[in-house]
C-alpha positions in Angstrom: 0.0 0.0 0.0 1.3 3.5 -0.8 1.9 6.0 2.0 1.1 9.2 0.1 -0.9 10.2 -2.9 -0.4 12.9 -5.5 -2.8 15.9 -4.9 -4.8 15.3 -8.1 -4.6 11.5 -8.2 -7.8 9.4 -8.2 -7.5 6.8 -5.4 -8.0 3.1 -6.2 -8.4 1.5 -2.8 -9.5 -1.9 -1.4 -11.1 -3.1 1.7 -8.8 -5.2 4.0 -9.3 -8.4 5.9 -6.7 -8.4 8.7 -4.4 -6.5 6.5 -5.0 -8.5 3.3 -6.6 -6.6 0.4 -10.1 -7.5 -0.6 -9.9 -8.7 -4.2 -13.0 -7.9 -6.2 -14.0 -6.8 -9.6 -16.9 -4.9 -8.1 -15.9 -1.3 -7.3 -17.7 1.5 -5.5 -17.2 4.9 -7.2 -17.0 7.9 -4.9 -17.6 11.3 -6.4 -17.4 14.9 -5.1 -20.8 16.3 -4.1 -19.7 19.7 -5.4 -18.7 18.9 -9.0 -19.2 15.2 -9.5 -15.5 14.6 -10.0 -14.3 11.0 -9.3 -12.5 11.1 -6.0 -11.7 7.4 -5.9 -12.9 3.8 -5.9 -13.0 1.0 -3.3 -13.3 -2.7 -3.9 -16.5 -4.2 -2.6 -16.7 -7.2 -0.3 -18.9 -10.2 -0.5 -20.5 -12.3 2.3 -17.6 -14.6 2.0 -15.2 -11.8 2.7 -17.3 -10.7 5.7 -17.2 -14.2 7.1 -13.4 -14.3 6.6 -13.1 -11.0 8.4 -15.0 -12.3 11.4 -12.9 -15.5 11.6 -9.7 -13.4 11.3 -10.8 -11.1 14.1 -11.8 -14.0 16.4 -8.5 -15.7 15.7 -6.4 -12.6 16.3 -5.0 -13.7 19.7 -2.8 -10.6 19.8 -1.4 -10.0 23.2 0.0 -6.5 23.3 1.3 -4.7 26.4 -0.2 -1.4 27.4 2.9 0.3 26.2 2.8 -1.5 22.8 -0.8 -0.3 22.3 0.3 3.2 23.3 3.1 3.1 20.8 0.8 2.2 17.9 -1.6 5.0 18.7 1.1 7.5 19.3 2.8 6.6 16.0 -0.5 6.9 14.2 -0.9 10.4 15.7 2.5 11.3 14.4 1.8 10.0 10.9 -1.6 11.8 10.8 0.2 15.0 11.8 2.7 14.5 8.9 -0.2 13.9 6.4 -2.8 16.3 7.8 -3.2 18.2 4.5 -3.5 15.0 2.5 -6.3 13.7 4.8 -8.0 17.1 4.8 -8.1 17.3 1.1 -9.3 13.7 0.8 -12.2 14.5 3.2 -13.1 17.6 1.1 -12.9 15.6 -2.2 -15.4 12.9 -1.1 -17.6 14.8 1.4 -17.8 18.2 -0.1 -16.9 19.8 3.2 -15.1 23.1 3.2 -11.3 22.5 3.4 -11.1 24.6 6.6 -13.6 22.2 8.2 -11.7 19.2 6.9 -8.5 20.5 8.5 -10.3 21.0 11.8 -11.6 17.4 11.7 -8.1 16.1 11.1 -7.0 18.0 14.2 -9.8 16.4 16.2 -8.8 12.9 15.1 -5.2 13.6 16.2 -6.7 14.4 19.6 -8.6 11.1 19.7 -5.4 9.2 18.9 -3.5 11.2 21.6 -6.1 10.7 24.3 -6.6 7.0 23.5 -2.8 6.5 23.6 -2.6 8.1 27.1 -5.7 6.2 28.3 -4.2 2.9 27.1 -1.4 3.3 29.8 -3.9 3.7 32.6 -5.5 1.0 34.8 -8.9 1.6 36.4 -8.8 -1.6 38.4 -10.3 -1.6 41.9 -9.6 -3.5 45.1 -12.3 -4.5 47.6 -11.4 -5.8 51.0 -13.7 -8.6 52.1 -13.3 -8.5 55.9 -15.8 -5.7 56.3 -18.8 -7.5 57.5 -19.7 -10.4 59.9 -20.0 -12.6 56.8 -16.7 -11.4 55.3 -13.4 -13.3 55.0 -9.7 -12.3 55.0 -9.7 -11.9 51.2 -9.4 -9.1 48.6 -11.3 -8.9 45.4 -9.6 -7.3 42.4 -11.0 -6.0 39.1 -9.3 -5.9 35.8 -10.6 -5.1 32.3 -10.4 -7.7 29.5 -10.8 -7.0 25.8 -13.8 -8.3 23.9 -13.4 -11.1 21.4 -14.6 -9.0 18.4 -16.4 -5.7 17.9 -18.0 -4.1 14.8 -17.9 -0.3 14.1 -20.3 1.3 11.6 -19.6 4.9 10.9 -21.5 7.7 9.1 -20.6 10.1 6.3 -20.6 13.5 8.1 -17.2 13.1 9.9 -15.3 10.6 7.6 -12.2 10.6 9.8 -13.1 11.6 13.3 -16.1 9.2 13.7 -13.8 6.4 12.5 -11.1 7.4 14.9 -13.6 7.6 17.8 -14.4 3.9 17.4 -11.2 2.4 16.3 -8.8 4.2 18.6 -10.5 3.0 21.9 -10.7 -0.5 20.5 -6.9 -0.5 19.8 -6.3 1.0 23.3 -8.1 -1.9 24.9 -6.8 -4.7 22.7 -10.2 -5.5 21.1 -10.2 -6.7 17.5 -12.6 -4.6 15.3 -14.2 -4.7 11.9 -15.0 -1.3 10.4 -17.8 -0.7 8.0 -17.6 3.0 7.0 -20.2 4.9 5.1 -20.4 4.1 1.4 -20.6 7.8 0.8 -17.3 8.7 2.3 -15.2 5.5 2.5 -11.9 6.8 1.1 -10.7 8.6 4.2 -11.7 5.6 6.4 -9.6 3.1 4.3 -6.7 5.4 4.2 -6.8 5.7 8.0 -6.8 2.0 8.3 -3.7 1.8 6.1 -2.1 4.4 8.3 -2.8 2.3 11.4 -1.2 -0.7 9.8 1.8 1.4 9.0 1.9 2.6 12.6 2.5 -1.0 13.7 -1.0 -2.2 14.5 -1.1 -6.0 14.1 -3.2 -6.5 11.0 -5.4 -9.1 12.6 -6.7 -6.4 15.0 -8.5 -4.5 12.2 -10.4 -5.1 9.0 -12.4 -2.7 6.9 -15.2 -3.7 4.5 -17.6 -2.1 2.1 -20.3 -3.9 0.3 -24.0 -4.5 -0.1 -25.9 -4.3 3.2 -27.1 -7.9 3.1 -23.6 -9.1 2.5 -21.6 -7.0 5.0 -23.5 -4.8 7.5 -26.3 -7.2 8.2 -23.9 -10.2 8.6 -21.8 -8.2 11.0 -24.7 -7.0 13.1 -26.5 -10.3 13.4 -23.5 -12.7 13.9 -23.6 -14.0 17.5 -19.8 -14.2 17.6 -19.6 -10.4 17.5 -19.7 -9.1 21.1 -20.3 -5.4 20.4 -21.8 -3.3 17.6 -21.0 0.5 17.8 -23.1 2.5 15.3 -23.4 6.2 14.6 -26.0 7.2 12.1 -29.7 7.7 11.5 -32.4 6.8 14.0 -34.2 4.5 11.5 -31.1 2.4 10.9 -30.1 2.5 14.6 -33.4 1.0 15.6 -33.1 -1.7 12.9 -29.7 -2.6 14.3 -31.1 -2.7 17.9 -33.7 -5.2 16.7 -31.3 -7.3 14.6 -28.2 -7.4 16.9 -29.5 -10.0 19.3 -27.7 -10.8 22.5 -24.7 -8.4 22.4 -23.6 -5.0 23.4 -25.0 -2.2 21.3 -23.8 1.4 21.3 -26.2 3.7 19.3 -25.3 7.3 18.6 -28.2 8.6 16.5 -29.7 11.9 15.5 -30.1 15.2 17.3 -32.5 18.1 17.2 -30.3 20.4 19.3 -31.7 23.7 20.6 -29.7 26.8 21.5 -31.7 28.8 24.0 -30.9 32.6 24.1 -32.3 34.5 27.0 -32.9 38.2 27.2 -29.8 38.8 29.4 -27.5 37.1 27.0 -24.4 38.6 25.5 -25.8 39.4 22.1 -22.6 39.1 20.2 -21.8 35.8 21.8 -25.3 34.5 21.1 -25.1 35.4 17.5 -21.7 33.8 17.0 -22.7 30.6 18.7 -25.9 30.4 16.7 -24.0 30.9 13.4 -21.1 28.5 14.3 -23.5 25.9 15.6 -25.8 26.0 12.6 -23.3 26.4 9.7 -20.1 24.6 10.7 -19.5 21.3 8.8 -22.4 22.4 6.5 -24.7 21.8 9.4 -24.1 18.1 9.1 -23.5 17.3 12.8 -25.8 15.4 15.1 -24.9 18.2 17.6 -25.4 21.1 15.3 -27.7 23.9 16.3 -31.0 23.0 14.7 -33.4 25.2 16.6 -32.6 28.7 17.9 -35.0 29.6 20.7 -34.9 33.3 21.4 -36.7 35.1 24.2 -39.3 37.3 22.5 -38.0 40.6 24.0 -34.7 40.4 22.1 -35.9 38.3 19.1 -35.9 41.0 16.4 -32.5 42.5 17.4 -31.0 39.0 17.5 -32.4 38.1 14.0 -30.9 41.3 12.4 -27.5 40.5 13.9 -27.7 36.9 12.8 -28.5 37.9 9.2 -25.4 40.1 9.2 -23.3 37.3 10.7 -24.6 34.8 8.1 -23.2 37.0 5.3 -19.7 36.0 6.6 -20.3 32.3 5.8 -19.5 32.1 2.2 -20.8 29.0 0.5 -19.1 27.6 -2.6 -16.2 25.5 -3.9 -15.1 23.6 -0.8 -11.5 23.6 -2.0 -11.1 27.3 -1.9 -9.7 28.8 1.3 -12.3 31.5 1.5 -15.2 29.1 1.5 -16.7 28.5 4.9 -19.7 26.3 3.9 -19.3 23.5 1.4 -21.9 21.1 0.2 -24.1 18.7 2.1 -23.4 15.1 1.3 -25.3 14.9 -2.0 -28.0 16.6 -4.1 -30.9 14.5 -2.7 -30.0 15.7 0.8 -29.9 19.3 -0.4 -33.3 18.9 -2.1 -34.7 17.5 1.2 -33.5 20.6 3.1 -34.9 22.9 0.4 -38.2 21.0 0.7 -38.5 21.4 4.5 -37.7 25.1 4.1 -40.5 25.5 1.5 -42.9 23.6 3.7 -42.2 25.9 6.6 -42.7 28.9 4.4 -46.0 27.5 3.3 -46.9 27.4 7.0 -46.0 31.1 7.5 -42.2 31.0 8.0 -40.0 33.6 6.4 -36.6 33.1 4.7 -34.6 36.1 5.8 -31.3 35.3 4.0 -30.0 32.4 1.9 -32.0 29.4 0.9 -30.8 29.1 -2.6 -29.6 25.7 -3.8 -27.3 24.7 -6.5 -26.9 20.9 -6.8 -25.7 19.7 -3.4 -24.7 23.3 -2.3 -27.2 25.1 -0.1 -26.6 28.6 1.2 -26.6 29.2 4.9 -30.2 30.1 5.6 -31.9 32.1 8.4 -35.7 31.3 8.8 -38.0 33.1 11.2 -41.6 32.7 12.3 -41.1 28.9 12.1 -44.2 27.1 13.4 -43.5 24.8 16.3 -44.9 21.8 14.4 -42.9 22.5 11.2 -41.1 19.4 9.9 -37.9 21.4 9.9 -37.8 21.7 13.7 -39.7 18.5 14.7 -37.5 16.2 12.7 -33.7 16.6 12.3 -32.7 18.9 9.4 -29.1 17.9 8.6 -27.8 21.1 6.9 -26.9 24.8 7.2 -30.3 26.0 8.4 -30.8 28.4 11.2 -34.5 28.4 12.2 -35.3 31.0 14.8 -38.3 30.6 17.1 -39.7 33.0 19.7 -40.1 31.8 23.3 -41.8 33.7 26.2 -39.3 32.7 28.9 -37.0 29.9 30.1 -39.8 27.6 31.0 -41.4 28.0 27.5 -37.9 27.3 26.0 -37.4 24.2 28.0 -40.8 22.9 27.2 -40.2 23.5 23.5 -36.6 22.1 23.6 -37.8 18.9 25.3 -40.8 18.5 22.9 -39.2 16.4 20.2 -38.2 12.7 20.1 -34.5 13.6 20.4 -32.4 14.2 23.5 -28.7 14.7 22.4 -27.3 18.1 23.1 -28.3 21.7 24.0 -26.9 25.1 24.8 -28.2 28.1 26.7 -26.8 31.6 26.5 -27.4 33.6 29.7 -25.5 35.6 32.4 -27.9 34.3 35.1 -26.3 31.3 36.8 -29.6 30.2 38.5 -31.3 30.0 35.1 -28.3 28.2 33.7 -28.5 25.6 36.4 -32.3 25.3 36.1 -31.7 24.5 32.4 -29.1 21.9 33.3 -31.6 20.2 35.6 -34.6 20.3 33.4 -33.4 19.8 29.8 -33.7 16.1 28.9 -30.5 16.0 26.9 -27.3 14.1 27.1 -25.4 17.4 27.2 -26.3 21.0 28.3 -23.6 23.6 27.6 -23.7 27.0 29.2 -22.7 29.9 26.9 -21.4 27.5 24.3 -22.7 25.6 21.3 -24.6 22.3 22.1 -21.8 20.3 20.5 -18.9 21.5 22.5 -16.8 18.7 24.0 -13.3 17.3 24.1 -12.5 14.0 22.5 -12.1 12.2 25.9 -15.2 13.5 27.6 -18.4 11.4 27.8 -20.8 12.0 24.9 -24.2 10.6 24.0 -27.9 11.1 24.1 -31.3 9.7 25.3 -34.6 9.1 23.6 -34.2 8.8 19.9 -30.7 10.2 20.1 -29.4 7.0 21.8 -29.6 4.6 24.7 -27.8 6.8 27.1 -24.6 4.9 26.6 -21.8 7.3 26.2 -19.0 7.5 23.7 -15.8 9.6 24.0 -12.5 7.9 24.4 -12.8 6.9 28.1 -16.4 5.7 27.9 -15.8 3.8 24.7 -12.9 2.0 26.2 -15.2 0.8 28.9 -17.6 -0.5 26.3 -14.9 -2.3 24.4 -14.0 -4.3 27.5 -15.7 -6.3 30.2 -14.8 -6.3 33.9 -13.3 -9.5 35.3 -13.1 -9.9 39.1 -10.8 -12.3 40.9 -10.1 -12.8 44.6 -7.1 -13.9 46.7 -6.6 -14.8 50.3 -5.3 -11.8 52.2 
């Protein structure tokens, strides 16, 4: 496998079964959402390949020390730093994300590798003395973590590198073999990342990566009883199918979000406008934690909207490869058409487009919409794009009721100078995350992350929590 690619080269990649290329005449073509240019191809796996990957993972029997796992992850971090521009441009070429967003994502993935490397050196084992009750004995119980036999990671298109890193790095840190099934919309970055991990010294048996028809790859991986964990990030519909099909195994589901940003009348207006714009438009709005509803107290609503309109003018949409572009495409033209449709439906209900809203292929301008009805499809369901729907609320209680009033419960933010109101929001918003004076999606790569309701099962990701999921706790006792 080659280590670098020419800037204008078209990649021809394969899947890998424990480091061995998947040989197939069937190729998946990956094209730029912006201009349709061929970004690369990936060989497609069959059911036979999937079965071979399962057997290879179960047969890995790799016994690495903590330091050896640290060394692999740290070397991968160094290699990614050396090739950060190559990976950023690859993300842009297949996902249509603005190059500045792709560079930011590479930085986040480096953090994931760094934190996973550090965590691999730690031991959270516990000791319990047993002579603490009349029924006790002179013994001690010890806990240790053991890797799972085999895990499966299924990743989405919106963060082609970081979502992969968030699943693979914790598995490596714990010594759990894993099979990766990346999104067929953005597989090139994932495959290149797997190659980088092999180069960093990861024993090939610890990692396979496959793409192929759902019935021959994903369904087989999800339903196979030999797989002990399925970690999935993606849509609610697919997540619930996986929950039904997975059977008796661990399941981690990170699904959609409908994340509100609540702005109270005492808020720092400039901060509120900046958070609203950054939260709604970054990554083309394609984040489960993106700001998807802006709930503004009615006394400051009009002033806020005018400032947000001016701020939105700074977010130039266009060719994702140009340095001045701040908003690239969404993942494909059908996704952009869906967003255009939900805007039109809201307008038919009385909403007003104040700026933006024009679509060219998969490119949709950042859009501010006001007077959005509370039952509009745009704000009841998840709108995965650069939309900024602004809704009036009477007060904090009204905002909390509206924020909690959807099927989702992932992240939220509140902008206020009143600590009592901030704490009231923390206690009453039914979300996995509540950020004060920050966007809903703020976190670091090692902190716990996840949602409830249709956003997930309350099982957290983030490097530390994921490492717990990729292991089981074994107890043993000794005379003492």
